[in-house]
N, C-alpha and C positions, 0 to 999 in steps of 0.2 A: 504493500500500500504506500503510494507516494503522498506525503503530507506537505502541504504548503503552509506558509506563514498565516495566511487567511484561515486555513483549517484550524491551526493551533489557537488562533484568537477565538474562533467559534467554540472550540472545546473548553477553553478557559471560561468563556461566558456562560456556558451550560453547566460547567462543573463536572465534566466527564474526562476521565483520563484516557491517554492513548492506549494503555493496556486494556482498559475496559472495552474500547472500540475494537481492538484486535481480537479480543475474546469473543465479541459478538460476531465478527466476521468468520471466525473459526466455527462458531455454532452453525452459521449458514452452510458452510462447507461440509461440516460433519453431518448435518441434518439432526432432527429431533426424533428419537424413537417413539413409537406408539406406546401407550400404557400397556402393561401386561396384566390383563384382568385374570383373576383366579375364580372369582365368584361374585355375584351381586350381594350387597349387604341387604339382608332381609330381617324381619322381626324374628328374634331368637338367634340370629347369626350376624351380629353387627348393629342391629337396630333395637333399642329398648322400647317396649310398650309399657307405659306406666298406668297402673290401675287407679281407680278413683280415690281410694284411701291414701295411696302414696302421693297422688297429686295434691291433696289437701295438706299432707305432711310437708311437702316441698314448699308450697305457698306459705304455710305458717312459718317455716324456717326462714325463708327469705324475708318476710315481713318483720320477724323478730330481730333479724341481724342487720337490716339495711341501713338503719340510722347510725350504725357504727362503721359503715363502709362508704367509700367514695364511689359513686356510680357515674357512668357516662353512656350516652347513646351516640354511636358513630354511624353517620349516614352518608354513603357515597351519593353525591347529588350533582355531579358535573355534567350529566347527560342533557343534551338539548331535546326538545320535543319533536324534532324533525321527523323521526321514524314513526311517531304516533300518527302523523298526518300523511303518510306515504300514499295511501289510496286517494286522498283529496288532492295532493299535488299532481298525481297522475291525471286525475279528472281535469284539473285546470289546464294542464299541458295539452290534453287530447281532445277536450270537448269544445264544440262550437254550437252555441245556442241557436244560431241562425240556420243550422242544417239538420238538427234532430232534437228530440225531447230528451230529458234526463233519463226517463224510463227506457227509451230506445237505446241510449248509450249504455245503461246498466245491463240490459239484456244482450247487447252486442258484445260487450267486453267481459260479461260474467263478473261484474264488480259488486260482489255481495257485501263487502265492507261498506261501500258507498250506499247501497240499498238500506243497510241497517242504520247508517248515519242519518239518512233523510227520514226514515220511519220514526226514529226517536229524537229527532233534532230539537224538539221543544224541551226535552229533558236535560239537555246539556246546560251546565252552569253559566256558560258564556253566551247562550242563545239570546237572551233578552238584551244584553248589552250590544251585541252585534246588530240585532234587529232595530233597536232604537237609532243606531248610527245609520243604518240603511234607509230608514224612513226620513232621516234628515238629508241624506245624500241624494236620494232619488225621489223626485216629486211624484205623488200617486204610486208609490212603490207597491201598495196592496193591489193595485189594478194591473200590474205587469203580469204577463203569462207566468204560470207556475215555474216552468223550467228556467226562465230568466231570473226569477226570485232566488232560486236555489243556486244558480251559478254565481250571482252577485254576492250571495251570502258567503259562499266558500272563498270567493275572491277577496272579499273584505277581511275575512278571518286570517288569511295566509299571506296576503301581499304586504310588501314593505310599506306601502302607502297606507295600509289598513292596520289591523291589529298585530300582524306579523307573528302569529302564535307559533309558527314552526321554528322561529329563531329563539323562542323563550327557553330558559332553563326549565326542564320538566317540573322542577320543584315549585316554580312560580306560576304555573298554569292553573287557572281555575279548575278544580277537580269536582267539587261538591256544591250542590245548590241548597243552601239553607234559606229559611224565610227572610232572615235579615241581610244576608250577604252570600256571595260565592266564596268558598274557602279553597285555598291552594293546598297542595300536598305538604308544603313546608309548614303551614299552619296546623294541619292535621297531625304532623309529627310532634308538635308541641303538646297538643291535647293528649295524645297517646302517651308521651313521655311522662306527663303528670301522674299517670296511673301506675307506672312501675319503675321509672327512672328517677324517682324523687327520694331524697334523703334529707331529713331535717328541714323540710319545706322548700328545698331547692332542687331543680332538675338541670343537669348539665347535658348539653348536646353539642356535637361537633359535626359540621357538614364539610365535605370536600367538594369544592365548587370550581368553576372556571373563573379565573381572575377577572375576566372582562365583565362578569356578572356580579361582582362582589357588592357594588353599590346598590344593585337591585335587591339583593338579599337583605342588606342593611335597612333599606327603605321599607321592605315588607315587614321585617321584625319590628321596626319602630311603629309601623302602622297598627299592628295587631297586638303588640306586647301588653299594653294595659288591659285590654279586653280579655285576653287569654288568662292573664294572671289573676284578674278579678274573678273570672268564672271558675278557675281551678283552685285558687288559694295557694298556688305554687309560684315561686319566682324562678326565672329562667336565666341560666348562664350559657350564652350561645357563643361559639367560636367557629371560625372558618379556616380552611387551608386550601392550597392549590396543589395540583399535581406538579411535582418538581421537574424542572428542565433536565436535571441530572439523571432522571429516569428515562429520558428519551432514548430511542435506539436508532442506530444507523440503518439505513436502507441500502440494499445492494441490487445489482442487475441480476438477470437470470444466470450469469456466469460467476456470481458471487464476488463481483468487484463493486466497491463503494459507488453508489449511484450519485452522479452529479447532475444538477439542474442545468438548464440551458445557459445560465449565467456563470456556471462553473462551481457554485457552492454545493457542498455535500448535503444530501437530503437526510434529515432526521425525522422520526415520527414518534408520537406519544406511545409510551410503553403499555397502554391498556390499563385496566383497573388493578392489575397486579402491582403497578407502581405505587398504589395507595398503601402498601405495607410500610412504606417510609412515613406516611402521614399517621398511620395507626401507631407506629413505633414511637411517635412523639407524644402520645397521649399518656396521661398519668391517672389511673383509676384502679380500684380494686376489682370492679366488675364492669365489663364493657359489653353493651348490647349492640349488635351490628344488624342493620336492616336497610334495604334499598329505598330510595326516595319515593318510588312510585307504588310501593306496597303499603297502602293505607286504606282505611275504611271510614265510612261516616260514623258519627259519634255513637249511635245506638248499638253498634257492634264492637265498640272499643273495649268494653269490660271483659268480654269473652276472650278477645285477643290478648289483653293484658294478663289474664289469668294464666295463659300458657307461657308467657314470658317469665312470669314468676315461678312456674313449674321448672322451666329450664334453669333459671337462676338458683333455685333451691337444690336441684340436682348437682349443679356446679359446686355449691357450697359444701354439700355432703362429700363429694369426691375430693375437693380441694383440702378439706380438713384432714382427710386421711393421707393425702399426698404430703401435706406439710408435716404431719406427725411422723411419718416414715422418714422423710428427708432430714428432719431435725435429728432423729434417732441415729441415722446412719452417719451424720456429721459428728455427733457427740459421743458415740459409743460403738462397740463392736458387738452386734447382735449374734445370738446363737443360730444354728442351722434351722431350727424350727421357725424362728422369726424371719429369717431370710426366705424360707419357703413360703411363708405367709405373704410377704411383700411381692414375691414373684407371682403368686396366685392372684393378688389384687391387681397387679399390672395386667395380667392376662385376662382375667374375668371382668374387671371393672373399667380398665382403660384401653382395652383392645390392643395391648402391646404384645406382639408375637415374640415369645421367649423361646429361642431355639433350644432343642434338647441338649445340645452339647454344653450349654451354660452350666448345667448340673455337674459337669466334669471339671469346671474351673476350680482353682483353689479358692478358698473362702474370701480372701482379699480381693480377688478379681471378680467374684460374684457380687461383692459389695460395690465395687466400682461400676459394674454393669447396672446395678439397681440405681445408684446415684445418678448415672447418666440418663436413664430412662425417666426418672422422677423429675429431673431438672429441665422441664420444658413447659411452655405455655399450655393451658388446657382450654379446649373449646367444646361446648355442648351445642350441637347443631340439630335444629328441628328438621325432620324429614316428612314429606307429605306423600301419601299414596299416589302412584302415577296414574293419572286419568287423562293422559294425552297432552298435558301442558309441557311446553318446552323447558329445557334446563338441564344442568348436569345432574348426575346421580351418584349415590353411594355405592362403592365397590371395594372389595378386597383386591389388592394388587401385589405383585412381586417385582422388586427392582432387580437391577443387574447383579447385585451382590447376594441375591436370594432372600432379602429381607421382605417380610410380608407386613402390610399395613392397611389401615382403613383410610380411604381417600374419597374426595369428591372429584369425579372425572367428567369432563365434557365429552360430547360425542366426537368432537374433532380430534380427541386424543386416542380414539379407538380405531383400530385397523378394520375397516368394514369389508375388506377383501379376505379376511381371516374368518372362516365359518365358526370356529370355536369361540373367538372373541365376539362375533356377531350374535351367537346364541346366548352368551352370557348377558349381553346387553338386552336381548329380547326377553330374557327371564327376570330382568330387574323389576322391582315392585314399587320403588319410591324415587322421588327426585328432590333436588335441593332447592328450597324456596328462599335461600339466604336469610336464615332466621337463627342467628348465632349469639350465644352468650359466652363470654370468655374471661379468663384470668391470665394476666400477662406478667405476674410477679411471683417471686419465690417466697418461701416461708419467712424470710428476713425482711420482706417488703421491698426487695430490690427488683427493678424492672429487668426483664429479659431483653436482649437485643434481638428483636424479631427477625432482622435480616439474616440471622444465623440459622433460622429454621426454614428457609426457603429451599426448594429443590429446583435448581436452574434447568434441570432436564425436562421439566414440565412446562417449558415455554411453548409458544406457538409460532409457526412460520406461515404467513399468508401471502397470496399474490394480489397485487394492486396494480393500478396504472397511474402514471404521472407524466404530464406533458406528452401524452400519446405513447409512452413507452411502458413496458412491463417492469414492475419493481417488486422485489421481495421485501416484506416487512416482518419485523420480529416483535412479537408481543411477549411481555414478561409473564412468568407463571401467574395465573389468575389469583386474585387476593385470597379466595377461599379454596382454590385448587392447590397448585404447587406452591403458592405463596404461604400456605400453612401446612405444608406436607409433613414437617417433622414436629408438629404439635401433638400432644396427647388428645385424641379425638373420641368423642362419644356421640352417637346418633340416637335421637329420640323421636319416636313417631308423634307428629302433631296433626290436628285435623286440617282438611283442605280449606276450611273457613278462615284460617290464619294467613292464607296466601291469596292476595288480591291485587296483583300487579296491573299496571295500565301500560300495555305494550302498543295497543292501537287505540285510537280515539273512541271506538265503539265499546271498548272495555268499560268506559265510564257509564254505560247503560246497564251494567250488571248490578244486581241488588245490593252488593256491598258498597256501591258508590251512589246509591239513590236514597235520599232521605225518605221519600215516599215510594211505595212499591209501584212498579210499572204494571 
């Protein structure tokens, strides 16, 4: 790789070393192996199913201990709403109201998302606002032909001269239609946090956002702060961070040579949500709840959702207390063989740590070192939902190149679909990952782990893109809850589908979880 002075200046600005770039280029050349699936994680084999009595016990434990703990809700929120409106953008690009009706267009293009949008259009929280603007903009708007009304509605929603909703951060788009006002996803996260992320009357939330939208989030918080605090009786400590430029990755040509733009500069791309492990690493809390910005519900469903968050947190506290007990004991004394065997069984049965049979043949001091190493890791409790066709990664048992078996969240892109054995394992999977995580990132001394040490770089992704009319290979860092947490101690817990209500397309807002009144 030939490096110019201009390249070095760019590296310094981004905070990326030459060695890191060279390592990324080697990754392109070497390629990234597919995950080696052994079996799907299922209830009884990697996924816990918690009975009603135990749920109440976990909820009670969390509520009894939370005021002595620092809590934080961590919300990845940098995504724009563009993909939500994909079908509507296609409609604007392809449709001509002078040549056909909207229904004719829908039938011709089989645009079912668009059909659902127009059927439920009055239920959207932004409909009234857009309609009022249309009535001012077009004289006698109500007398225009129906298909013109619909066309102008979509145009005003998405055009830069109009509301420009497609350019909004998803967190600031109106999601829910209450009597008094439309609520954004950002606002709903505050109401939700008040129910389980509150300790001593305060709830702390951290949002990872795009820097260009920081002032918009500040304005939204200032606008709703007093109202939300008055209604919940909770004060909110809100912070924001941005994806670091130092996590950008270099792009290469199909020949694995660094890609240069027409002006000669090297092309870097954002490293994907796996880059947020750096942001998470900077947070300081005893318990951290992780949830995506678009997974919210209207207020009447929040208490049910909050109950399961407390269940996961209670489960975490139960396991964490045992981990801390064992870790302290191993540091302060030399336990007998019976106690060593007890700790091994705990790791295997409770934390899903695969203990190889030959560990039993180690000398006692090496068995203790093995146990210390396995206990000295962040803990994550991940809710898993029964698979009913929703997209998303899933829980699997995998084996790495060294023969180590572990429980992981694997995306379909990491699976070799040409391998019948691997494809059959995927076909037999029963659950998927809704990104519903409660975690502990400190040891028993209260010291924070360096989360970047628990990432598996071999779980990165290589994708093919285009830039300036040329093919380009891009490198995405291991996903935040995939390879980004590969070496954490992991426990999967079954949670109901009602806790998972993402908004991937605009018509998802018509689902009951997002409607104050039933449709």
